[in-house]
NUVOLUM-406218 format. One record per residue (C-alpha): residue in three letters; x, y, z. Coordinates in steps of 0.001 Angstrom, whole numbers, padded with zeros to 6 digits, always signed. Layout:
BEGIN
AlaXYZ...
***
This chain:
BEGIN
Met-000005+000002-000004Phe+001293+003463-000913Phe+000315+006497+001192Phe+000841+010222+000661Gln+001476+012742+003412Ala+001311+016509+003199Ser+004517+018519+003312Asn+003145+020276+006388Pro+003458+017623+009162Gly+000824+019321+011346Gln-001789+019441+008600Phe-003457+016150+009590Glu-004900+015584+013030Asn-003957+011882+013072Asp-002820+009052+010815Ser-006417+007954+010160Asp-006763+011061+007970Leu-004194+009587+005553Leu-006532+007779+003188Trp-004658+008289-000083Gln-003325+005125-001711Arg-002050+003901-005051Gly-004871+002701-007279His-005149-000722-008922Val-004827+000888-012364Pro-001343+002293-013232Glu-000838+006015-012599Thr-003921+006339-010356Ile-004405+007460-006774Val-007434+006562-004667Tyr-008879+008548-001808His-011871+007274+000164Gly-013694+010420+001209Arg-014289+013966+000066Val-011620+016038-001673Gly-011540+019827-001512Ile-009327+022126-003598Asn-009088+025609-002100Thr-011566+024577+000602Asp-011286+022663+003817Ala-014989+021795+003927Pro-015966+019875+000775Asp-019598+018801+000824Glu-019395+016559-002258Ala-016918+013937-003507Leu-014898+016675-005213Val-015261+020426-004613Val-013112+022896-006506Cys-013320+026495-005276Gly-011826+028412-008184Asn-011283+027811-011863Ala-010528+024339-013209Lys-008743+023738-016485Val-009391+020445-018232Met-006857+019441-020862Gly-008724+016248-021750Arg-012353+015226-021631Val-014841+015297-018768Met-016571+011929-018913His-020228+011390-018069Pro-020979+007686-018332Ser-024248+007133-020126Asp-024012+003497-021092Ser-027260+001511-021356Arg-025553-001276-019402Ala-025668+000978-016309Lys-029403+001722-016637Gln-032686-000039-016140Asn-036332+000646-016988Ile-035346+002218-020321Arg-038476+003105-022264Glu-039628+005350-025086Val-041320+008617-024112Asp-044165+010522-025718Thr-042329+013136-027778Asn-045431+015371-028025Glu-045643+015495-024250Gln-041927+016314-023970Leu-042246+019098-026565Arg-045223+020498-024612Arg-043048+020581-021469Ile-040224+022306-023350Ser-042637+024925-024732Gln-043566+025830-021125Met-039938+026591-020203Arg-038769+030167-019838Leu-035958+030690-022322Val-033725+033764-022106Glu-030796+035375-023845Tyr-028277+037515-021987Asp-024953+039322-022130Tyr-022402+039109-019344Lys-021675+042314-017490Pro-018338+043718-018769Glu-016678+043667-015330Phe-017616+039987-014850Ala-016495+039016-018359Ser-013183+040793-017845Val-012404+038989-014573Met-013451+035610-016004Gly-011542+036047-019267Ile-014724+035887-021394Lys-014212+037666-024700Asn-017593+037032-026368Thr-020093+038435-023883
***
């Protein structure tokens, strides 16, 4: 088993907080618990407070092998529901766009 420890020895209250380990797949690390980046109180499996840059793909598994009760829906009913939605267009405020690096507001 392979464990990681922070460079700040006082960061963890006790050794039971060291839950990082090498994964079964090469070049992976496993942590059993919640992970926070720029936060010490993550309320989900992964919480990133700040910008995140993804150089690859963000995967959302949608394989039929992971689903059950798959059935066709009434497309007319779904179109009726969509027609009841409030659709809007908007422009970002210039000060927000500038801070966020958005060029096309």
